[in-house]
N, C-alpha and C positions, 0 to 999 in steps of 0.2 A: 250822643248820650252825655259826653263831657260838657258840651254847651248847656244841656239841660241842667246838669248838676251845678254848674257855675251860676246859672240863672236863679236856681232855688236859693243858693247860698247868699246871693247878693240882693235879692228882691224881697222886700217886706211883704209885698202882695203875693209872693210865691206860695206860701203855705195856704193862704186864703183860696187861691185858685185851685191848688191840688186837692184840698179837702172837699171843696165844693164839687169838684169833678168826680171824686170818688164816692161821695155820700150826700144825699139831699138834705143839707142843712148845717148851720153853724152859729147862730146867734140870736139876739133879741133886739132891744132898742139900740144897743151899741155892741160892737165887737171890740174886745180889748185884748191886747197881748203885750207881754214884756219881752223886749228884744235887747239882751245884754250886748254891749255895755251902754247902749244908747237910751235905755229907759222904757217907759210905758207909752204905748201907742193905742189909738182907738179910732173907730170909724162908725158913724151912725148908720142905722138901717135905712133911714130915709135917703141918704146919699146913694146907697147901694141900689135901692128900689128905683130911684130916678134914673140911674145909669141903666138898669135892666129894662125899664119901660120905655125910656125916651132916648137912650144913648147919650144923655147929657152928663158931662163930668162937672160936678160941683167943685167949689174951691177946696172943700175939705177932701174930696176924693182925688183931686188933682195931685196931691202930695204923693199918693201911691201910684196913680195912673202913669205919671211921667217916668216911673222907674221900670216900666215894661214896654215892649214894642206894640205897635197897633194890632198885629196878629194875635198876640196874647190877650189883649183887651177884648178883641172880637170873640175869642174863644170863651172868655169869662162871661161876657154878656149872653152868649148862646146858652151856656150852662145855667145862668140865672133865669133865663126865660123858659127853659125846658120844663114841661109838665110831665111828671111821672105818672103813668096811667095805672094806678093801683087803687084798690078799694081800702077803706079803713079796716074791714074785716081781714083782708090779706095782710096788711101791715101789722095788725094786732096779733094774728096767728104766728107770723114769722118772728116778731119781736118778743113774744112770750115763749117761744120754743127754746130749748137748751142751746142750740147753735146761735140763734138770734140774740139771746141774752149775753152769750159770751162775746159776740162781735160788738154789741152796743156797749158792753162794759169796757172793752178795750178802747173803743172810740171815745167813751166818756173820760178816759185818761187824758185825751187831747182836748176835748171840748168840755169845759168846766162851767159851773154856775158862777154867779157873782161872788159867792163866798169861797170860791176856789175848790169846791167839792166836785167829785166825779159827776159828770153830767148824765149818767145812765138814765135816771127816771125822767129828767127834763127832755132828753133826746127822744125817748120812747113816747112820751106824752105828746110832744110836738109833732112827731111823725104821724101819729094816729089822728090828732085834731086837724092837721093840715090836709090829710087825705080825705077827711070827712067834710071839709069846708067846700063851699061852692066853687072856690078858685082852684081847688085841687092841690096836690102836692107839688109845689115848686120850692126852690131855694128860699126865695123871699117870703113866701107864705109860711114855710117852716120857721123861718126866723121870727115871724110875727107871732107864732104860737109858742115859742120857747118861753117857759115860765120863769124867766129871770130878767130883770132890767138889762143886765149886761151878761154876755157870755165871754168867758176868758179862755183864750187859746193857750195851750201849753206849747209855746212857740219853739223852745229848745228841743223838746221831745219830737215835735212835728218835723223840724229840720233833720233830726237824726233819722226819722222814719223815711223822709224823702231821700236822704242820702243812701240809706240801706236799700230802698227800692231801686234807686238808680244803679247801684252796684249789682243787684240781682239781675236787672235787665241787661246790663252790660255783659255779665258773665253768660247769660242765656244766649245773647247774640254771638258771643265767641264760640259757644258750643255749636250753634247752628252753622256758623262758618266752617268750623272744623269738620263737622259731619259732611257738609257739601264738598269740601276739598278732598276728604278721604274717599268719598264716593266717586268723584271725578278721577282720582288717582287709580282706582281699581276698575275703571270702565274698560270694557273690551270692544273692539271694533266689529260689531255685528250689524248686518243690514236687516234691521227689524221690519222694514217695510215689506220684505219678502216673506216674513213670518205671519202666521195667523194673528188676527187682531183679537186679543183676549177680552177686550172691553165690549166687543160686539156680541149681540145675542147669539145663542147657539141654535142648532138645527131643530130642536124639539119644542113642541108646544107643552103646556103644563095645565094641570087642574088643581084648583085650590079647594080644600075641604076644611070646614071649621069644626073644631071640637071644643066642648066645654067640659073640662075635666074637674073632678071634685076630689080633693084629698082630705079624707076624714081622719087620717092617722095622727094628725097634729092637734095641739091644744085647741086651735081655732080652725074651723073649716076653711080650706083654701080653694077658691074657685079660680081655675086657671084656664082662661080662654087661649086657644091655640089655633093657628092656621097651618095646615099641612099643604105644601106644594109638591106635587108629584109629576115628574116628566111623563109625557105621552109620546108614543111613537118609537120607543126604545125598550129593549127587554130588561127586566130586573135581573139581579138585585141592584138597588140604588144606594150608593153611599149617602149617609144622612148628616146634614148640618143643622145644629140647633142654634138659634139666634136669641140672645138675651139683651133687652133694651136697658137704657139708663133710667135714672129717676125722672118721673113726670113724662115718660114716653109710653108708646104702645106698639101694637103689632105693625102699624103703618110706617114706623120710623125707618125700618130697613126692608120694606117690601120690595124696593128696587133691587136689592141684592138677592133676595129670595127668588124673585122672578128670573134674574140673570142666571143664577146657579141651576135652577130647575130647567132652564132652556139648554143647559149643557149636560143634563143627565143626572143631576143631584136631587135627592129628596131634601126638603128643607122644612123644619118645624120652627115656627116663630111664635113664642109664647108671651103671655103677659104675666108679670109678677104682681099679684093683687095687693101686696103691701107697699108698693112703690111705683105703680103705674100711673098714667095720667089721671085716671078716674079717682084713684086714691088721693093723689095730691090735690086734685080739684075739690074734693070733699073736705080736705084739711084746710085749704085756703078759704073756703066759704064757711068754716066753723062747724062742719058736720062730722069731723073726725079729729083725732089727736095727731101729734107730729109723728114723723117717721120713727119707728121703733128699732132699737139695736138688734132685736131678734131677726130683722130683715136680712142681716148679714148671714144668718144661718138658713133662713127660709128660702132665699133665692137659689142657692145650689140644690137644696132639697126639692124645689119645684122642678128643676131639670131632671134630677134623679127619678122623681115620680113620673114625669112625662115619659122618660125612656122606658120605665117599667110598664106604663100603660100602653105605650106603642108596641112593645114586645108582646104584651098580652093580647091586644086587639088585632095585631097583624095576622094572627093565626086564623081569625074568623071574619074579619071585616074586609070585603073585597076592595074597599076604597083605600086601604092601608097596606095591602100586600105588596111585597117586593122590597121592603126596607132591609138594608144590610147593617146589622148591629155589630158587625166586626169592623166596620169603617164608619165611625162616628166622630165628627168634629164639632167644636163649639166656638162660636164667635160672640163677642159681647162689646158693648160700648159703655164707657164710664163705670158706673156701678155694675153694669153687665160685664165689663172687663174684669173687675174683681171676681165676679161670679164664675167666669170660665177658668180663671187662673186657680181658684180654689178647687174646682173640679179636676184640674190637671195635677193637683198634688200639693199646692202651697197651703199650709195650715195657718190659722190665725195666730199671730205672734204676740202673745200678751206681754212678754218681757219687753219687746220693742215698743209696744204701745205705751207701757208704763214709763219708758224712758222718754218718748217723744211728746207725750200728752201732758206736759208740765204747764204751769201758769204762764210760761213764756212761749207758748205755742206760736209758731210763725204765722203772721197775718198775711203772708204772701202766698200761702198754699191753702186755698179754701177747702180742698178735699180733706185736709188734715182735721178740720173741725168735724167732718162726717166720720172719718176713721176713728177718731177718739171717742165716739159714742159707744164703740165696742167695749170700752172699759166697764160699761154697765153690766156686761154679761158675766155669767159664772165662768171662771177660768177652768177650762177642761179641753180635752181633745174632741172636737165635734165631728171628726171623720167625714168630711165633705167630699173627698176624692171619689171619682167614679172611673173605674178601670176601662169602661167602655169608650171613654173619650181618648182618642188617639192623637189629636192635634188641636191647638187652640190659637185663635187670632183675637187679640184684645186691642180695641181702639180707644185711645185716651183712658186707659184703665186707672182705677184707684188701686195703689199697690204698695207704696213706700213703707209706711209704718204698720199697716195691717198685716203685712208679710215680713218685711225686712229682708236683708240679704240671706239669712239662714234658711228662710222658707222658700224664697224665690229659687234658690239654688237646688231645691229638692225636686223641682219639676223635671221630668224625664222625657216628656213628649215634645215634638216640634212646636215652636212658638213664634208667632209674628206679633210684634208690638208696633202700633201706629201712634205717632206723636204729632201734635200740631203746635207750631211755634207760638201762636198767640192765644193759647189755651190758658185762661186764668183760673179755671175750675180745678183742673188736674194738670198743674204745670209740668211741662215736658221733661225738664231735667230731673226733677225729683221723682216723678211718677212713671216715666217710661225710659228715659235715656240711662239713668243710673241702674234701674232694675234690669235693663238689657245686659249690662255688664255683669250682673249677678248670676244670670242664667248659666247653667253648666251643660244643658242639653246641646249636643253638637249641631243641631239644626235650629238655628235661631236667627231672626231677622228684625231689624229696626227700620221702620219706614218713617220718614220725616216729611211733613207737608208744611213748607214755609208759608207764613201769613194766614194759615187756616186757624180757626178757633175751635172751641169745644163743640160747636154746633155744626161744623162744616160737613160732617159725615152723615148727619141726620137728613132724611128726606125733607124737601122744602118746607120750612116752617111758615104757617099762616099766622101773621100777627093777630088777626081777629079771633082765631080759635085756639091759639096757643095757651096752655095752662099757665105758664110763667110769663110775666111781662118782660120779655128780653129786648133791650134797646137794640136798634138796628146796628149800632157800632159793634156790638158783641157778636153779631152773626157773621161778620167778616165779608170778604169778597164773594162774588157769585160762586156757589159751591159745585157747579156742574163738573169742573175738572176733577174735584175730589171724588165725586161719584164714579167717574170713569176710572180713576186710579184704583178705587176699591173693588170695582167689578173685575178688573184685570188681575190685580194681585191676589184677590180671594181665589179666583179660578186657578191661577198658577200654584198657589200654596196648597190648596186642597188636592189638586191633581197630583202634585209632586209628593206630598207627605201623607195623604190619606188613601188615595187610589194607587199610589206607588208607580206613577208613570214618570220615569226619569227624564223624558224629553221636555217636561215642563220645568225642570229645575233650572234650565238655562234662562227662564224668564225671571228667576229670583236673583238677578244680578243687578249691580248698580247701573250698568249701561241701559238696561231696559227701563228702569225708572227715569233715567235721563231722557230717553226717547219719548216716554209718556208725558214728561213734565211740560206744563203750560203756565206761563206767567199770568197772574202773580202768585198762584199756588204752586210754587216750585217744589218738585218732588225729588227726594233722595232716598237711597236704600243702602243699608249696610248688612253684611252677614256676619257669621261667627268669626271670620278671620280678622275683623276690625274691632272685636270686643276688647282685647287686651290694650291695643293702642288708645282706644277711647277711654278706658278706665284710667290709664296714665294721664291722658289729657285732662280729664276731670280733676285729678289730683293737683295738676298744675294750675288750673283755673281758680280753684278754691277748695278747701277741705270739705265743705258741704254747702251746696247751693240751696 
């Protein structure tokens, strides 16, 4: 990371390469930037295009090319050649959404027009036009559609941005190392090979029943598709786990966990949230619906409360639903679903924290904060989203930092497991999982870290052809199979220990078991409540606020 920082500071091409990597586009006929104290520099689009298409370095481009190494040049060319598989409708919908406009406005502070004005409208127009052209959205094609003869880069601000990002990544890596070392220090010598394999399927078969629930009690009818998995070959009552997906996902995202838990005697209800599921996002991206509404932060927990109410009512008469134990209900969620289950566990929306964090200087390095700040559109009041039937929660990559803050996370009284992935750029691990773990006051709390995993590593295998969002392969991360195995095992141990109250499973919720499960490159670590205070102190030493 230190070498990367020095490279950016010494290389004029550095900012070009970084911004092109992060966003599809940066200029027009010429790219110009002022690099104090050396003066004004520029590069023609033709030189960049020739390099992208033929790999040839013109005399003009050689001034910049000789200041970086061959590997960096190859990476730059790869970025220039990459076509972003997006439709003009998708680009238009995203760029006209509140979150999209905010992101483009901030990017426009770095990428300016020839008259040195914020490049907001030029960037948005060029993105849409390039996506609509036969050549598709590439860096060079974006440059050709930028409506200004010259694009001017705010080079000084760009270098500061790169420097800030380098520091954030360095601190994140320090936190990962600290957690791994702490887990190793608390490992106990247990022969796990002699213990049951919790990642393996259980002894029971299961039956899946589909329900289409209709909640007419809210302003707009909520149609909530739900799959119920019931174990077969064992006597009821069955402890019940509810699974809440993230944005643009559906019931299939965690079917592998539902099937696993059902094979071990749990009933599982996997619902879809109609305001943020895959179908809703697909309609939005094709222009058939508006953007995600702030009310979804309220509607999601209410979906689960309604689901539980309906299951309790139907269980009395429907033979396909009999045997559910409503005294033993747990909730698991991913990303936005992580927020959902934490709110059900007792964390209320923290409007004071949101007012403090959602300033014009909102961090560009925490994408989830742009989502959380949409809640400021809601009326400030107590929405009473907690459900006392929920006795434990497991949140994977949850959105949590500003929507709750320390004062609300600390109100959760039930057992909690938080899962963090080190390469998650949507809900960054330090702000959204690690720090909130130290805020929890419940005595039974766990932090799971999967190194090198991304925001998508827990979701069932994503098919690039059918995926709602065009996720680049680089963001999917390494083969997620080990992550699935970890989540099968740790889910089972957590629910058995803290929902069914079987103390023999508590031994699996130890750092040494995570080390036993761990497989490179998705290295697994686990901390429990005893490490919370040392971790809090370590975070203060790394930086006041990551």
